C-alpha positions as CSV (number, residue, x, y, z in Angstrom):
1,M,-9.1,36.5,15.8
2,T,-5.5,36.5,14.5
3,Q,-4.1,33.8,12.2
4,P,-1.6,32.5,14.7
5,V,-4.4,32.1,17.3
6,K,-6.5,30.1,14.8
7,Q,-3.6,27.9,14.0
8,A,-2.9,27.2,17.6
9,Q,-6.5,26.3,18.2
10,A,-6.5,24.0,15.2
11,V,-3.4,22.2,16.5
12,T,-5.0,21.8,20.0
13,A,-8.2,20.4,18.5
14,G,-6.1,17.9,16.4
15,R,-4.3,16.8,19.5
16,L,-7.5,16.3,21.5
17,W,-9.0,14.3,18.6
18,F,-5.9,12.1,18.3
19,S,-5.9,11.5,22.1
20,Q,-9.2,9.6,21.9
21,F,-7.3,6.6,20.5
22,P,-5.4,4.2,22.8
23,A,-1.7,5.2,23.3
24,P,-0.3,2.1,21.5
25,L,-2.5,2.8,18.5
26,R,-1.3,6.4,18.4
27,E,2.3,5.3,18.6
28,L,1.7,2.8,15.8
29,T,0.1,5.4,13.7
30,I,3.1,7.7,14.0
31,L,5.5,4.8,13.1
32,R,3.5,4.0,10.0
33,A,3.4,7.6,8.9
34,I,7.2,7.8,9.1
35,A,7.6,4.5,7.3
36,S,5.2,5.6,4.5
37,L,7.0,9.0,4.1
38,G,10.2,7.2,3.2
39,A,8.5,4.6,1.1
40,G,6.3,7.0,-0.8
41,G,9.1,8.2,-3.0
42,V,10.8,4.9,-3.3
43,L,7.7,2.9,-4.3
44,Y,6.2,5.3,-6.7
45,L,9.2,7.1,-8.3
46,T,11.8,4.3,-8.6
47,P,10.5,3.5,-12.1
48,L,11.3,7.1,-13.1
49,V,14.8,6.9,-11.6
50,F,15.7,4.0,-13.9
51,D,13.7,5.2,-16.9
52,Q,16.2,8.2,-16.7
53,Q,19.0,5.6,-16.8
54,A,17.6,4.4,-20.2
55,F,16.2,1.1,-18.8
56,T,13.5,-0.4,-20.9
57,A,10.0,-0.6,-19.5
58,S,10.4,-4.4,-19.3
59,S,13.7,-4.1,-17.3
60,V,12.1,-1.6,-14.9
61,T,9.1,-3.9,-14.3
62,Q,11.3,-7.0,-14.0
63,G,13.0,-5.4,-11.1
64,L,9.7,-4.7,-9.5
65,A,8.6,-8.2,-10.1
66,L,11.8,-9.5,-8.4
67,A,10.9,-7.3,-5.4
68,A,7.5,-9.0,-5.2
69,L,9.1,-12.4,-5.4
70,A,11.4,-11.6,-2.5
71,G,8.4,-10.3,-0.6
72,T,6.8,-13.8,-0.7
73,L,9.6,-15.2,1.5
74,G,9.4,-12.2,3.8
75,R,5.6,-12.4,4.3
76,F,5.6,-16.1,5.3
77,L,8.6,-15.7,7.6
78,S,6.8,-12.7,9.3
79,G,3.5,-14.7,9.6
80,L,5.2,-17.7,11.1
81,L,7.1,-15.6,13.6
82,L,3.9,-13.8,14.6
83,D,1.9,-17.0,15.1
84,R,4.6,-18.3,17.4
85,G,4.2,-15.3,19.7
86,C,7.0,-13.2,18.4
87,N,6.6,-9.5,19.1
88,C,5.3,-7.5,16.1
89,G,8.3,-5.3,16.3
90,L,10.9,-7.9,15.4
91,P,9.8,-8.5,11.8
92,V,9.5,-4.7,11.4
93,L,13.1,-4.2,12.7
94,L,14.3,-6.9,10.2
95,A,12.4,-5.0,7.5
96,V,14.2,-1.8,8.4
97,L,17.6,-3.5,8.0
98,A,16.7,-5.0,4.7
99,A,15.4,-1.7,3.4
100,L,18.5,0.2,4.5
101,A,20.6,-2.3,2.5
102,G,18.2,-2.0,-0.5
103,D,18.3,1.8,-0.5
104,S,22.1,1.7,-0.4
105,R,22.2,-0.3,-3.6
106,L,19.5,1.7,-5.5
107,L,21.2,5.0,-4.6
108,V,24.3,4.1,-6.7
109,A,22.8,1.5,-9.1
110,T,23.7,2.1,-12.8
111,N,23.0,-1.3,-14.3
112,F,20.3,-4.0,-14.1
113,H,22.4,-6.3,-11.8
114,S,22.7,-3.7,-9.0
115,Y,19.1,-2.5,-9.6
116,A,17.8,-6.0,-9.2
117,Q,19.8,-6.5,-6.0
118,G,18.3,-3.3,-4.5
119,Q,14.8,-4.3,-5.5
120,L,15.2,-7.8,-4.0
121,L,16.1,-6.2,-0.7
122,I,13.3,-3.7,-0.8
123,G,10.8,-6.5,-1.6
124,L,12.1,-8.6,1.3
125,A,11.7,-5.6,3.6
126,M,8.1,-5.0,2.4
127,G,7.3,-8.7,3.0
128,L,8.6,-8.7,6.5
129,Y,6.9,-5.4,7.3
130,W,3.3,-5.7,6.3
131,P,1.9,-8.8,8.1
132,A,3.5,-7.5,11.4
133,I,2.4,-3.9,11.1
134,E,-1.1,-4.9,10.1
135,L,-1.6,-7.4,12.9
136,A,-0.4,-4.8,15.4
137,V,-3.5,-2.7,14.7
138,P,-6.2,-4.9,16.4
139,L,-3.7,-5.6,19.2
140,A,-3.2,-1.9,19.8
141,C,-6.9,-1.2,19.6
142,A,-7.6,-3.7,22.4
143,V,-5.1,-2.2,24.9
144,G,-6.4,0.0,27.8
145,P,-9.6,0.5,29.7
146,R,-11.5,1.7,26.6
147,P,-10.7,-0.5,23.6
148,I,-12.0,0.6,20.2
149,P,-13.2,-1.3,17.2
150,S,-10.4,-2.5,15.0
151,A,-12.2,-1.1,11.9
152,R,-11.7,2.4,13.3
153,G,-8.1,1.6,14.0
154,Y,-7.5,0.5,10.4
155,A,-9.2,3.7,9.1
156,L,-6.8,5.7,11.3
157,V,-3.5,3.9,10.4
158,R,-4.5,3.8,6.7
159,S,-4.9,7.6,6.8
160,A,-1.4,7.9,8.3
161,D,-0.1,5.6,5.5
162,A,-1.8,7.9,2.9
163,A,-0.4,11.0,4.5
164,G,3.1,9.6,4.6
165,I,3.1,8.2,1.0
166,A,1.6,11.5,-0.3
167,G,4.3,13.4,1.5
168,G,7.0,11.1,0.2
169,A,5.8,11.3,-3.4
170,L,5.6,15.1,-3.2
171,I,9.2,15.3,-1.8
172,G,10.2,13.0,-4.7
173,A,8.5,15.4,-7.2
174,G,10.6,18.2,-5.8
175,F,13.7,16.1,-6.3
176,A,12.6,15.3,-9.8
177,A,12.1,19.0,-10.6
178,A,15.6,19.7,-9.2
179,G,17.1,16.9,-11.3
180,Q,18.1,14.9,-8.2
181,L,15.5,12.2,-8.1
182,R,17.7,9.7,-6.3
183,G,17.4,11.8,-3.2
184,I,14.2,9.7,-2.5
185,Y,16.6,7.0,-1.2
186,V,18.3,9.4,1.2
187,V,14.9,10.4,2.6
188,D,13.9,6.7,3.1
189,V,17.2,6.0,4.9
190,A,16.5,8.9,7.4
191,C,12.9,7.6,8.0
192,L,14.2,4.0,8.5
193,I,16.7,5.1,11.1
194,T,14.0,7.0,12.9
195,M,11.7,3.9,12.8
196,A,14.4,1.8,14.4
197,L,14.9,4.2,17.2
198,L,11.1,4.4,17.9
199,L,10.8,0.6,17.9
200,L,13.6,0.2,20.4
201,L,12.0,2.8,22.7
202,K,8.4,1.6,22.3
203,P,8.0,-2.1,21.3
204,L,4.9,-3.0,19.3
205,P,2.1,-5.2,20.8
206,Q,2.5,-8.9,21.4
207,P,0.3,-11.2,19.3
208,A,-1.6,-14.2,20.7
209,T,0.5,-17.4,21.0
210,R,-0.6,-20.3,18.9
211,T,-1.6,-23.3,21.0
212,P,-1.3,-26.7,19.3
213,G,-4.3,-29.1,19.6
214,L,-7.0,-26.4,19.9
215,P,-10.1,-26.6,17.6
216,G,-9.7,-24.7,14.4
217,N,-6.0,-25.3,14.0
218,S,-6.5,-27.0,10.6
219,W,-6.0,-24.9,7.5
220,G,-9.2,-26.5,6.2
221,Q,-11.2,-24.8,8.9
222,W,-10.1,-21.2,8.8
223,L,-8.8,-20.8,5.2
224,P,-12.0,-21.4,3.1
225,P,-13.9,-18.4,4.5
226,L,-11.0,-16.2,3.4
227,L,-10.8,-17.4,-0.2
228,P,-13.4,-14.9,-1.7
229,I,-11.7,-12.0,-0.1
230,L,-8.3,-13.2,-1.2
231,T,-9.6,-13.6,-4.8
232,I,-10.9,-10.0,-4.8
233,T,-7.7,-8.8,-3.2
234,L,-5.6,-10.2,-6.1
235,V,-7.6,-8.0,-8.4
236,C,-7.6,-4.9,-6.3
237,T,-3.9,-5.0,-5.3
238,S,-2.9,-5.1,-9.0
239,L,-4.0,-1.4,-9.1
240,P,-1.5,0.1,-6.7
241,A,1.2,-2.0,-8.4
242,L,0.3,-0.6,-11.8
243,M,0.1,2.9,-10.3
244,Q,3.7,2.5,-9.1
245,S,5.1,0.9,-12.3
246,A,3.1,1.2,-15.5
247,L,1.3,4.6,-15.0
248,P,4.5,6.7,-14.5
249,L,6.0,5.1,-17.6
250,D,2.8,5.5,-19.6
251,L,2.7,9.2,-18.7
252,V,6.3,10.1,-19.5
253,R,6.2,8.1,-22.8
254,G,2.8,9.4,-24.0
255,G,-0.2,7.7,-25.6
256,L,-1.6,7.3,-29.2
257,A,-2.6,11.0,-29.2
258,R,-1.6,12.3,-25.7
259,G,1.9,13.7,-25.7
260,P,4.6,12.6,-23.3
261,L,4.8,14.4,-20.0
262,P,8.0,15.7,-18.3
263,T,9.3,13.5,-15.5
264,S,8.6,16.2,-12.9
265,L,4.9,16.6,-14.1
266,G,4.4,12.8,-14.1
267,A,5.7,12.7,-10.5
268,L,3.3,15.5,-9.6
269,L,0.3,13.6,-11.0
270,M,1.3,10.6,-8.8
271,A,1.4,13.0,-5.8
272,L,-2.1,14.3,-6.8
273,Q,-3.7,10.8,-6.5
274,L,-1.9,10.2,-3.2
275,G,-3.0,13.6,-2.0
276,L,-6.6,12.7,-2.8
277,L,-6.2,9.5,-1.0
278,L,-5.0,11.4,2.1
279,L,-8.0,13.6,2.0
280,I,-10.6,10.9,1.7
281,Q,-9.1,7.9,3.5
282,W,-10.3,8.7,7.0
283,P,-14.0,9.7,6.1
284,V,-14.3,6.8,3.6
285,G,-12.8,4.3,6.0
286,Q,-15.0,5.5,8.9
287,A,-18.2,5.4,6.8
288,L,-17.5,1.9,5.4
289,A,-16.5,0.5,8.8
290,R,-20.2,0.6,9.6
291,K,-21.2,-1.3,6.4
292,P,-20.9,-5.0,5.4
293,V,-17.6,-5.9,3.9
294,A,-19.1,-6.5,0.5
295,V,-20.3,-2.8,0.2
296,G,-16.8,-1.5,0.5
297,L,-15.3,-4.1,-1.8
298,K,-18.0,-3.4,-4.5
299,L,-17.4,0.3,-4.3
300,S,-13.6,-0.3,-4.7
301,L,-14.0,-2.5,-7.8
302,L,-16.3,-0.1,-9.5
303,C,-14.1,2.8,-8.8
304,F,-11.0,1.0,-10.1
305,S,-12.8,0.0,-13.2
306,L,-13.9,3.6,-13.9
307,G,-10.5,5.0,-13.2
308,T,-8.6,2.7,-15.5
309,A,-11.2,3.1,-18.3
310,L,-10.5,6.9,-18.1
311,L,-6.8,6.2,-18.3
312,A,-7.3,4.1,-21.4
313,V,-9.5,6.8,-23.1
314,S,-7.0,9.5,-22.2
315,A,-4.4,8.0,-24.6
316,L,-6.8,8.7,-27.5
317,S,-6.9,12.5,-27.2
318,Q,-4.4,15.3,-27.4
319,Q,-6.1,16.7,-24.3
320,G,-6.0,13.4,-22.6
321,I,-4.1,14.8,-19.6
322,A,-7.5,16.1,-18.4
323,L,-8.9,12.5,-18.3
324,V,-5.7,11.3,-16.5
325,I,-6.4,14.0,-13.9
326,A,-10.1,13.0,-13.7
327,A,-9.1,9.3,-13.3
328,Q,-7.2,10.1,-10.1
329,L,-10.4,10.6,-8.0
330,P,-12.1,7.2,-8.6
331,L,-8.7,5.5,-8.3
332,A,-8.1,7.2,-5.0
333,L,-11.6,6.4,-3.8
334,G,-11.2,2.7,-4.8
335,E,-8.0,2.4,-2.8
336,A,-9.5,4.2,0.2
337,A,-12.5,1.8,0.2
338,F,-10.5,-1.3,-0.3
339,L,-7.5,-1.1,2.1
340,P,-9.0,-0.8,5.5
341,I,-12.1,-2.9,4.8
342,A,-10.3,-5.9,3.3
343,T,-7.8,-5.9,6.1
344,E,-10.4,-5.8,8.8
345,A,-12.3,-8.6,7.1
346,V,-9.3,-10.9,7.3
347,I,-8.9,-10.2,11.0
348,E,-12.6,-10.8,11.7
349,L,-12.7,-14.1,9.8
350,T,-9.6,-15.7,11.3
351,P,-8.9,-17.2,14.8
352,E,-6.5,-15.1,16.8
353,R,-3.8,-17.8,16.8
354,H,-3.7,-17.9,13.0
355,Q,-4.0,-14.2,12.3
356,G,-0.2,-13.9,11.6
357,L,-0.4,-16.5,8.7
358,A,-3.8,-15.1,7.5
359,M,-2.3,-11.6,7.3
360,A,0.7,-13.1,5.5
361,L,-1.6,-14.7,2.9
362,F,-3.6,-11.5,2.5
363,S,-0.3,-9.5,2.1
364,Q,0.9,-12.3,-0.3
365,C,-1.9,-11.2,-2.7
366,F,-0.1,-7.8,-2.9
367,A,3.1,-9.7,-3.7
368,I,1.5,-11.8,-6.4
369,S,-0.1,-8.8,-8.0
370,A,3.1,-6.8,-7.7
371,F,5.0,-9.7,-9.4
372,G,2.6,-10.4,-12.3
373,A,1.0,-7.0,-13.0
374,P,4.2,-5.0,-13.7
375,L,5.7,-7.8,-15.9
376,L,2.6,-7.9,-18.1
377,A,2.2,-4.2,-18.1
378,G,5.8,-3.6,-19.0
379,R,5.6,-6.0,-21.9
380,A,2.3,-4.4,-23.1
381,L,3.8,-0.9,-23.0
382,D,7.0,-2.1,-24.9
383,D,5.0,-4.1,-27.5
384,Q,2.2,-1.6,-28.1
385,G,3.9,1.7,-27.3
386,H,0.9,2.9,-25.4
387,G,-1.4,1.9,-22.5
388,V,-4.8,1.7,-24.2
389,G,-5.1,-2.1,-24.2
390,L,-3.5,-2.4,-20.8
391,W,-5.9,-0.1,-19.0
392,F,-9.1,-1.4,-20.8
393,S,-8.0,-4.9,-19.8
394,V,-7.6,-3.9,-16.2
395,S,-11.0,-2.2,-16.2
396,A,-12.7,-5.4,-17.4
397,L,-10.9,-7.5,-14.8
398,C,-12.1,-5.2,-12.0
399,L,-15.7,-5.7,-13.2
400,A,-15.2,-9.5,-13.2
401,G,-14.0,-9.2,-9.6
402,L,-17.6,-8.4,-8.6
403,M,-18.6,-12.1,-9.0
404,P,-17.1,-13.5,-5.7
405,L,-18.8,-10.8,-3.6
406,G,-21.8,-13.0,-2.9
407,Q,-19.6,-15.7,-1.3
408,I,-18.3,-13.4,1.5
409,R,-19.7,-14.3,4.9
410,P,-21.5,-11.7,7.1
411,R,-19.4,-9.7,9.5
412,K,-18.5,-11.1,12.9
413,P,-18.0,-8.7,15.9
414,A,-14.7,-6.9,15.6
415,T,-12.2,-6.0,18.3
416,G,-13.6,-3.5,20.7
417,T,-17.2,-3.8,19.6
């Protein structure tokens, strides 16, 4: 059998596999892949852009913290709109506009003022985007004659996110090798314009409208069951924030014994972790969708602890780059385990009419971590000149995050089950 025939058969098999999902979920998956392709370079490589501009680590991470702060406003605004019956596509379209403005500023920024403006706009865009795009998943899973479990839907869209982010980071590594790293903002602009066109052609699903006076409308009734998951989320979401901010800076500056890496090689290592995440996201998400929530969260915390411990030890050896590479597998596994399971748990534990605000609170944990973790990490890197203390501290914090696991309630039936 010739190679072109084999390739054609593989493409056909892929299409048949993808067709098993409801059409709205397929459309949502494509949209998220495009969004992640543009965001992959911007989120993971912006620190390297401004490190090349001779910004201090503290200045770079202060900009990232400002983005997280702006995201706080965007998340609550998105959640309120969704709980009042707004179509999921409106916050996403607003996010597209904010991100376009942010990319325009970052593309030409040469000082902290313009860098901070761009980061504020990017943070606002992320805040508007995530509650809406996450709530759209169970809504899309429930459409059609054969609805599917929302856990499978989250495994699928998280795989698309991983594919897009890995592709975006790889493109960014190519720009870095060519000395044109700011090209990541041009790629993001192209993806954002494509997203806007797709949303206008195919609106996202409509969430349930909140009805005043129904039982369970009080925060005191639906919020407490979420608190253990939100606590663990604060710990777990600090890891992606540190992978986007502190790790690139740590790699290009070097450790106690490990030498500094070229910017292009540091970008390729970021792409390695994202590529691993792409490979394992679907099988890991599928396997954990059949397990209690606590199983996936425990696996995630243990993997994050191991990965960051390896990063800390890597700074102590001249051959530490091997440990940095080895750390990418547990870090990717931890993220693959955490993202779909925690999101699904929030949906299962929250009444439909409050899922917009619940998803905003869940997403807010990302914002809090993204605000605090880069600030502390940047100060640690500037003060100590290496990441040993930073990564060992994060490893211990992940182990401490195991304590709230016993408070998580058993699963309730998910959408489509």
